[in-house]
Backbone as a chain_set.jsonl record, in Angstrom:
{"seq": "MFRLLFTGLLLLAAFGAGYVAGGREQRSVQQNVQQLKDEMARRTLELERHVTAARLRGHLLEMRDALTTAETQIEHQNFGMARRALADAQHSLQSAFRLDEQGTLTRLRPIEQELTRLQGARTLGAAAMDAIERIKRQISQDNDPPQDR", "coords": {"N": [[0.81, -1.175, 0.0], [1.887, 1.248, 0.875], [3.858, 1.436, -0.986], [2.369, 1.725, -3.361], [1.123, 4.183, -2.855], [3.417, 5.801, -2.744], [4.365, 5.478, -5.392], [2.225, 6.637, -6.763], [2.363, 9.295, -5.801], [4.882, 9.941, -6.818], [4.404, 9.749, -9.581], [2.507, 11.774, -9.791], [4.075, 13.997, -9.08], [5.908, 13.952, -11.191], [4.233, 14.419, -13.398], [3.327, 16.96, -12.675], [5.73, 18.427, -12.69], [6.31, 18.242, -15.393], [4.12, 19.619, -16.422], [4.547, 22.225, -15.427], [7.04, 22.821, -16.642], [6.285, 22.661, -19.332], [4.433, 24.748, -19.474], [6.078, 26.965, -19.071], [7.632, 26.823, -21.373], [5.686, 27.189, -23.305], [4.896, 29.862, -22.77], [7.29, 31.106, -23.412], [7.461, 30.54, -26.149], [5.181, 31.927, -27.009], [5.951, 34.561, -26.419], [8.126, 34.821, -28.173], [6.795, 34.574, -30.631], [5.188, 36.858, -30.543], [7.152, 38.853, -30.552], [8.224, 38.417, -33.111], [5.976, 39.044, -34.675], [5.703, 41.788, -34.074], [8.119, 42.764, -35.127], [7.794, 42.132, -37.846], [5.584, 43.739, -38.46], [6.725, 46.268, -38.09], [8.71, 46.242, -40.085], [7.11, 45.942, -42.374], [5.663, 48.342, -42.348], [7.792, 50.113, -42.736], [8.642, 49.338, -45.31], [6.332, 50.005, -46.76], [6.411, 52.783, -46.495], [8.721, 53.334, -47.981], [7.922, 52.467, -50.523], [5.826, 54.261, -51.005], [7.275, 56.664, -51.033], [8.821, 56.186, -53.312], [6.831, 56.064, -55.269], [5.907, 58.675, -55.097], [8.181, 60.099, -55.988], [8.177, 59.071, -58.571], [5.799, 60.178, -59.656], [6.51, 62.866, -59.592], [8.654, 62.845, -61.363], [7.292, 62.14, -63.687], [5.811, 64.455, -63.941], [7.812, 66.358, -64.405], [8.736, 65.389, -66.849], [6.438, 65.777, -68.425], [6.354, 68.554, -68.369], [8.68, 69.157, -69.78], [7.919, 68.15, -72.247], [5.84, 69.936, -72.783], [7.295, 72.316, -73.048], [8.768, 71.712, -75.38], [6.67, 71.427, -77.209], [5.625, 74.014, -77.205], [7.777, 75.38, -78.322], [7.639, 74.34, -80.875], [5.31, 75.389, -81.656], [2.944, 73.994, -81.219], [0.382, 74.412, -79.699], [-1.951, 73.295, -78.634], [-1.142, 70.689, -78.015], [0.77, 71.383, -76.169], [-0.786, 72.465, -74.112], [-2.139, 70.15, -73.372], [0.003, 68.651, -72.404], [0.669, 70.252, -70.227], [-1.627, 69.855, -68.708], [-1.284, 67.148, -68.164], [0.997, 67.309, -66.578], [-0.035, 68.696, -64.396], [-1.876, 66.823, -63.493], [-0.135, 64.759, -62.693], [1.142, 66.064, -60.602], [-1.011, 66.43, -58.845], [-1.553, 63.771, -58.274], [0.752, 63.153, -56.865], [0.363, 64.816, -54.652], [-1.807, 63.508, -53.483], [-0.592, 61.203, -52.534], [1.075, 62.179, -50.624], [1.34, 61.904, -47.468], [2.57, 63.041, -45.295], [2.645, 65.716, -45.705], [4.763, 67.022, -46.942], [4.912, 68.123, -49.429], [3.585, 70.502, -49.556], [4.702, 72.925, -50.113], [4.737, 72.984, -52.801], [2.294, 73.757, -53.715], [1.857, 76.342, -54.906], [2.866, 75.819, -57.456], [0.952, 74.205, -58.595], [-1.096, 76.054, -58.882], [0.131, 77.779, -60.681], [0.372, 76.114, -62.919], [-2.323, 75.785, -63.543], [-2.909, 78.417, -64.23], [-1.266, 78.692, -66.493], [-2.449, 76.852, -68.236], [-4.85, 78.097, -68.725], [-4.093, 80.376, -70.008], [-4.225, 82.741, -72.655], [-2.329, 82.867, -74.656], [0.601, 80.997, -75.332], [3.872, 81.461, -74.841], [7.054, 82.988, -74.73], [6.934, 83.836, -72.061], [5.497, 81.764, -70.877], [7.289, 79.686, -71.315], [9.388, 80.519, -69.658], [8.097, 80.367, -67.172], [7.576, 77.612, -67.037], [10.178, 76.657, -67.006], [11.046, 77.711, -64.543], [9.372, 76.279, -62.819], [10.268, 73.648, -63.279], [12.884, 73.908, -62.35], [12.418, 74.464, -59.657], [11.215, 72.089, -58.826], [13.325, 70.323, -59.247], [15.297, 71.32, -57.491], [14.14, 71.755, -54.883], [12.62, 69.537, -54.31], [13.115, 66.643, -53.519], [11.517, 63.971, -52.474], [11.222, 63.075, -49.027], [13.296, 60.518, -47.716], [12.606, 57.725, -45.9], [14.342, 56.459, -43.215]], "CA": [[0.0, 0.0, 0.0], [2.796, 2.382, 0.933], [4.531, 1.458, -2.28], [1.39, 2.253, -4.301], [1.001, 5.596, -2.548], [4.671, 6.43, -3.155], [4.373, 5.489, -6.858], [1.227, 7.638, -7.167], [2.943, 10.624, -5.541], [5.984, 10.125, -7.756], [3.791, 10.037, -10.876], [1.899, 13.105, -9.687], [5.179, 14.967, -9.098], [6.465, 13.954, -12.54], [3.284, 15.139, -14.255], [3.345, 18.368, -12.245], [6.97, 19.036, -13.202], [6.145, 18.355, -16.845], [3.143, 20.678, -16.676], [5.214, 23.517, -15.173], [8.044, 23.027, -17.703], [5.557, 22.908, -20.581], [3.844, 26.091, -19.39], [7.156, 27.936, -19.301], [8.002, 26.744, -22.794], [4.589, 27.805, -24.068], [5.016, 31.317, -22.605], [8.474, 31.516, -24.169], [7.095, 30.503, -27.567], [4.245, 33.037, -27.241], [6.734, 35.797, -26.435], [8.889, 34.845, -29.428], [5.85, 34.835, -31.719], [4.798, 38.27, -30.458], [8.307, 39.639, -31.01], [8.294, 38.277, -34.566], [4.858, 39.823, -35.223], [6.044, 43.204, -33.951], [9.196, 43.044, -36.081], [7.223, 42.095, -39.198], [4.744, 44.931, -38.613], [7.633, 47.405, -38.247], [9.33, 46.157, -41.412], [6.073, 46.186, -43.372], [5.416, 49.783, -42.351], [8.963, 50.738, -43.345], [8.579, 49.072, -46.751], [5.24, 50.814, -47.311], [6.908, 54.168, -46.605], [9.659, 53.398, -49.104], [7.14, 52.355, -51.759], [5.121, 55.533, -51.176], [8.271, 57.664, -51.441], [9.188, 55.904, -54.706], [5.702, 56.493, -56.107], [5.938, 60.142, -55.097], [9.242, 60.51, -56.914], [7.726, 58.725, -59.917], [4.841, 61.192, -60.108], [7.226, 64.12, -59.843], [9.41, 62.668, -62.605], [6.302, 62.245, -64.77], [5.478, 65.871, -64.073], [8.951, 67.018, -65.05], [8.719, 64.948, -68.241], [5.333, 66.464, -69.094], [6.754, 69.957, -68.543], [9.643, 69.184, -70.885], [7.114, 67.981, -73.456], [5.137, 71.209, -73.007], [8.284, 73.261, -73.602], [9.046, 71.323, -76.765], [5.493, 71.727, -78.025], [5.539, 75.473, -77.364], [8.81, 75.75, -79.299], [7.17, 73.951, -82.208], [4.027, 76.077, -81.818], [1.832, 73.055, -81.085], [-0.138, 74.908, -78.43], [-2.908, 72.324, -78.103], [-0.359, 69.617, -77.394], [1.427, 71.968, -74.995], [-1.804, 72.533, -73.049], [-2.366, 68.772, -72.928], [1.17, 68.278, -71.585], [0.53, 70.972, -68.956], [-2.664, 69.154, -67.952], [-0.66, 65.92, -67.67], [1.887, 67.701, -65.485], [-0.867, 69.009, -63.242], [-2.426, 65.552, -63.01], [0.94, 64.068, -61.966], [1.349, 66.784, -59.339], [-2.141, 66.107, -57.97], [-1.34, 62.39, -57.817], [1.787, 63.223, -55.831], [-0.266, 65.392, -53.463], [-2.64, 62.479, -52.855], [0.285, 60.253, -51.849], [1.883, 62.876, -49.619], [0.666, 61.83, -46.175], [3.287, 63.837, -44.308], [2.515, 67.14, -46.021], [6.051, 67.586, -47.332], [4.812, 68.768, -50.739], [2.721, 71.686, -49.508], [5.414, 74.067, -50.719], [4.533, 72.934, -54.251], [0.935, 74.209, -54.055], [1.886, 77.429, -55.902], [3.122, 75.248, -58.784], [-0.342, 73.763, -59.105], [-1.798, 77.266, -59.316], [0.821, 78.273, -61.881], [-0.008, 75.245, -64.024], [-3.704, 76.147, -63.892], [-2.833, 79.709, -64.92], [-0.684, 78.471, -67.815], [-3.432, 76.167, -69.083], [-5.901, 79.041, -69.077], [-3.539, 81.549, -70.689], [-4.651, 82.863, -74.058], [-1.192, 82.541, -75.518], [1.75, 80.357, -74.711], [5.058, 81.943, -75.535], [8.29, 83.082, -73.944], [6.592, 83.917, -70.634], [5.131, 80.41, -70.463], [8.535, 78.915, -71.281], [10.098, 80.917, -68.437], [7.366, 79.816, -66.032], [7.815, 76.166, -67.024], [11.569, 76.459, -66.582], [11.079, 77.976, -63.09], [8.729, 75.149, -62.149], [11.188, 72.509, -63.36], [14.011, 74.188, -61.46], [11.964, 74.325, -58.278], [11.025, 70.661, -58.555], [14.644, 69.69, -59.186], [16.046, 71.773, -56.319], [13.462, 71.643, -53.595], [11.699, 68.479, -54.016], [13.38, 65.221, -53.451], [10.7, 63.544, -51.343], [12.058, 62.541, -47.947], [13.465, 59.067, -47.686], [12.559, 57.222, -44.529], [15.508, 55.611, -42.906]], "C": [[0.869, 1.261, 0.0], [3.52, 2.556, -0.405], [3.613, 2.043, -3.35], [1.209, 3.76, -4.104], [2.249, 6.362, -3.0], [4.751, 6.534, -4.686], [3.388, 6.53, -7.386], [1.744, 9.054, -6.965], [4.075, 10.935, -6.511], [5.457, 10.454, -9.154], [3.166, 11.434, -10.882], [2.974, 14.203, -9.747], [5.776, 15.069, -10.501], [5.537, 14.698, -13.499], [3.254, 16.635, -13.929], [4.576, 19.096, -12.777], [6.88, 19.22, -14.715], [5.18, 19.471, -17.217], [3.785, 22.06, -16.503], [6.227, 23.81, -16.271], [7.364, 23.339, -19.032], [4.924, 24.295, -20.604], [4.88, 27.172, -19.637], [7.528, 27.985, -20.783], [6.93, 27.415, -23.658], [4.649, 29.325, -23.964], [6.201, 31.856, -23.4], [8.168, 31.563, -25.668], [6.145, 31.661, -27.895], [4.978, 34.378, -27.297], [7.527, 35.916, -27.73], [7.986, 35.153, -30.614], [5.444, 36.303, -31.712], [5.931, 39.176, -30.924], [8.426, 39.589, -32.531], [7.171, 39.074, -35.243], [5.174, 41.317, -35.2], [7.111, 43.611, -34.964], [8.667, 43.07, -37.51], [6.343, 43.317, -39.452], [5.627, 46.161, -38.836], [8.26, 47.406, -39.643], [8.327, 46.429, -42.528], [5.781, 47.669, -43.482], [6.574, 50.529, -43.023], [8.963, 50.54, -44.866], [7.467, 49.877, -47.42], [5.662, 52.269, -47.464], [7.855, 54.317, -47.785], [8.924, 53.327, -50.445], [6.406, 53.663, -52.038], [6.085, 56.622, -51.63], [8.686, 57.445, -52.894], [8.058, 56.316, -55.656], [5.645, 58.006, -56.21], [6.976, 60.655, -56.085], [8.851, 60.209, -58.356], [6.75, 59.752, -60.472], [5.544, 62.514, -60.417], [8.087, 64.024, -61.103], [8.483, 62.722, -63.818], [5.94, 63.702, -65.021], [6.587, 66.614, -64.806], [9.01, 66.657, -66.531], [7.614, 65.657, -69.024], [5.664, 67.942, -69.316], [7.772, 70.11, -69.673], [8.917, 69.033, -72.217], [6.379, 69.283, -73.792], [6.088, 72.254, -73.591], [8.553, 72.975, -75.073], [7.876, 71.687, -77.677], [5.312, 73.231, -78.226], [6.564, 75.94, -78.391], [8.364, 75.431, -80.721], [5.789, 74.538, -82.536], [2.854, 75.11, -81.923], [1.151, 73.352, -79.745], [-1.18, 73.964, -77.814], [-2.205, 71.184, -77.394], [0.349, 70.126, -76.134], [0.44, 72.046, -73.827], [-2.1, 71.131, -72.503], [-1.208, 68.308, -72.035], [1.12, 68.996, -70.229], [-0.54, 70.315, -68.078], [-2.117, 67.842, -67.381], [0.261, 66.219, -66.483], [1.072, 68.002, -64.226], [-1.478, 67.732, -62.642], [-1.368, 64.779, -62.208], [1.193, 64.731, -60.618], [0.216, 66.47, -58.362], [-2.033, 64.677, -57.448], [-0.287, 62.351, -56.714], [1.211, 63.801, -54.54], [-1.115, 64.348, -52.732], [-1.797, 61.466, -52.074], [1.024, 60.87, -50.658], [1.143, 62.934, -48.284], [1.302, 62.755, -45.144], [3.204, 65.333, -44.593], [3.811, 67.795, -46.448], [5.979, 68.337, -48.659], [3.967, 70.031, -50.723], [3.402, 72.895, -50.131], [5.273, 74.074, -52.247], [3.12, 73.351, -54.661], [0.949, 75.38, -55.046], [2.152, 76.922, -57.323], [1.806, 74.797, -59.408], [-1.143, 74.965, -59.623], [-1.176, 77.827, -60.597], [0.459, 77.42, -63.102], [-1.441, 75.535, -64.483], [-3.717, 77.455, -64.677], [-2.298, 79.527, -66.342], [-1.682, 77.794, -68.759], [-4.515, 77.131, -69.554], [-5.402, 80.263, -69.836], [-3.979, 81.558, -72.15], [-3.531, 82.486, -75.014], [-0.101, 81.873, -74.687], [2.974, 80.781, -75.505], [6.249, 81.948, -74.602], [7.995, 83.129, -72.446], [6.222, 82.532, -70.094], [6.374, 79.536, -70.367], [9.323, 79.237, -70.012], [9.428, 80.324, -67.199], [7.602, 78.312, -65.918], [9.233, 75.877, -66.543], [11.71, 76.696, -65.075], [10.483, 76.796, -62.319], [9.663, 73.937, -62.156], [12.371, 72.694, -62.415], [13.605, 73.979, -60.002], [11.764, 72.848, -57.912], [12.376, 69.975, -58.394], [15.382, 70.055, -57.903], [15.377, 71.371, -55.018], [12.936, 70.277, -53.286], [12.186, 67.089, -54.309], [12.566, 64.754, -52.269], [11.573, 62.89, -50.278], [12.114, 61.022, -48.007], [13.461, 58.661, -46.229], [13.722, 56.286, -44.312], [15.194, 54.715, -41.75]], "O": [[0.632, 2.203, -0.756], [3.753, 3.67, -0.873], [4.087, 2.813, -4.185], [1.15, 4.517, -5.073], [2.141, 7.446, -3.572], [5.161, 7.568, -5.214], [3.687, 7.23, -8.354], [1.591, 9.912, -7.835], [4.208, 12.069, -6.972], [5.993, 11.33, -9.832], [3.286, 12.175, -11.857], [2.779, 15.225, -10.405], [6.113, 16.165, -10.949], [5.989, 15.505, -14.311], [3.166, 17.469, -14.83], [4.487, 20.229, -13.252], [7.324, 20.236, -15.251], [5.388, 20.182, -18.2], [3.59, 22.95, -17.33], [6.273, 24.929, -16.783], [7.831, 24.201, -19.777], [4.888, 24.942, -21.651], [4.615, 28.164, -20.316], [7.712, 29.057, -21.358], [7.241, 28.119, -24.619], [4.47, 30.014, -24.968], [6.123, 32.934, -23.989], [8.561, 32.498, -26.366], [6.285, 32.303, -28.937], [4.66, 35.229, -28.127], [7.594, 36.994, -28.319], [8.368, 35.911, -31.505], [5.365, 36.925, -32.77], [5.688, 40.163, -31.618], [8.701, 40.607, -33.167], [7.398, 39.708, -36.273], [4.943, 42.024, -36.181], [7.019, 44.672, -35.582], [9.048, 43.935, -38.298], [6.36, 43.87, -40.551], [5.314, 47.003, -39.677], [8.329, 48.445, -40.299], [8.662, 47.077, -43.519], [5.664, 48.2, -44.587], [6.352, 51.467, -43.788], [9.253, 51.472, -45.617], [7.647, 50.375, -48.531], [5.314, 52.918, -48.451], [7.8, 55.312, -48.507], [9.266, 54.043, -51.386], [6.368, 54.123, -53.179], [5.756, 57.415, -52.512], [8.881, 58.411, -53.632], [8.317, 56.858, -56.731], [5.37, 58.555, -57.276], [6.695, 61.526, -56.909], [9.15, 60.988, -59.26], [6.861, 60.153, -61.631], [5.209, 63.193, -61.387], [8.235, 65.007, -61.829], [8.841, 63.282, -64.854], [5.783, 64.129, -66.165], [6.326, 67.401, -65.716], [9.299, 67.509, -67.371], [7.832, 66.086, -70.157], [5.294, 68.513, -70.342], [7.726, 71.079, -70.431], [9.253, 69.7, -73.196], [6.312, 69.679, -74.956], [5.729, 72.985, -74.514], [8.563, 73.884, -75.903], [8.073, 72.195, -78.781], [4.892, 73.67, -79.296], [6.266, 76.79, -79.23], [8.676, 76.167, -81.657], [5.191, 74.217, -83.563], [1.884, 75.376, -82.632], [1.333, 72.616, -78.775], [-1.267, 73.857, -76.591], [-2.614, 70.761, -76.312], [0.506, 69.391, -75.159], [0.79, 71.729, -72.691], [-2.291, 70.96, -71.299], [-1.432, 67.645, -71.022], [1.486, 68.418, -69.205], [-0.385, 70.227, -66.86], [-2.441, 67.468, -66.254], [0.294, 65.469, -65.507], [1.452, 67.606, -63.124], [-1.577, 67.597, -61.423], [-1.679, 64.209, -61.161], [1.429, 64.055, -59.617], [0.465, 66.265, -57.174], [-2.386, 64.407, -56.3], [-0.421, 61.603, -55.746], [1.536, 63.327, -53.451], [-1.134, 64.313, -51.502], [-2.25, 60.934, -51.06], [1.532, 60.155, -49.795], [0.415, 63.886, -48.004], [0.629, 63.201, -44.215], [3.66, 66.136, -43.778], [3.949, 69.012, -46.327], [6.884, 69.106, -48.983], [3.662, 70.577, -51.783], [2.726, 73.797, -50.627], [5.642, 75.047, -52.906], [2.787, 73.3, -55.845], [0.118, 75.406, -55.954], [1.706, 77.539, -58.291], [1.576, 74.987, -60.602], [-1.783, 74.891, -60.672], [-1.887, 78.294, -61.487], [0.262, 77.952, -64.195], [-1.725, 75.529, -65.681], [-4.441, 77.591, -65.664], [-2.811, 80.132, -67.284], [-1.748, 78.127, -69.943], [-5.037, 76.991, -70.661], [-6.201, 81.097, -70.263], [-4.088, 80.511, -72.789], [-3.764, 81.863, -76.05], [0.078, 82.16, -73.503], [3.089, 80.491, -76.696], [6.433, 81.039, -73.793], [8.721, 82.531, -71.651], [6.597, 82.179, -68.976], [6.5, 78.733, -69.441], [9.861, 78.339, -69.365], [10.103, 79.839, -66.291], [7.805, 77.798, -64.818], [9.453, 74.952, -65.76], [12.425, 75.953, -64.401], [11.022, 76.372, -61.297], [9.823, 73.276, -61.13], [12.805, 71.746, -61.76], [14.349, 73.393, -59.216], [12.11, 72.424, -56.81], [12.55, 69.141, -57.505], [16.023, 69.2, -57.292], [15.984, 70.726, -54.163], [12.818, 69.898, -52.121], [11.719, 66.435, -55.242], [12.894, 65.11, -51.138], [12.556, 62.224, -50.602], [11.129, 60.346, -48.304], [14.225, 59.192, -45.422], [14.027, 55.433, -45.145], [16.04, 53.925, -41.333]]}, "num_chains": 1, "name": "protein.A"}
């Protein structure tokens, strides 16, 4: 009888020790999983910021290209095509504004107004060429969208 009781207590102690060890291991695994989730969320957010910054730069490059096209069309006196290129430039700028969550492009709002003014101008000539050149210069100098590090 004593032997049976001792064996039962020994089995109970062994199961108890296994339960405690298993609980610790489970908590350790849960902590590791949570750390991995947090790290993946941080990396995903960082990658999304980089993708957004690349899209922003892409829209601004499209805008610069459209402005160059507008200049060329004005030189060749294709004013309808020049107005279309100015509209494309404005569309690219508006797309960039939509992506700009941090508000870093607010200094380019006057460019949008200038593009609207140029599209509505009765004539496109030397003054329009100068305005387009100023806009291109401002985009080149001021506006490399911030890169998240």
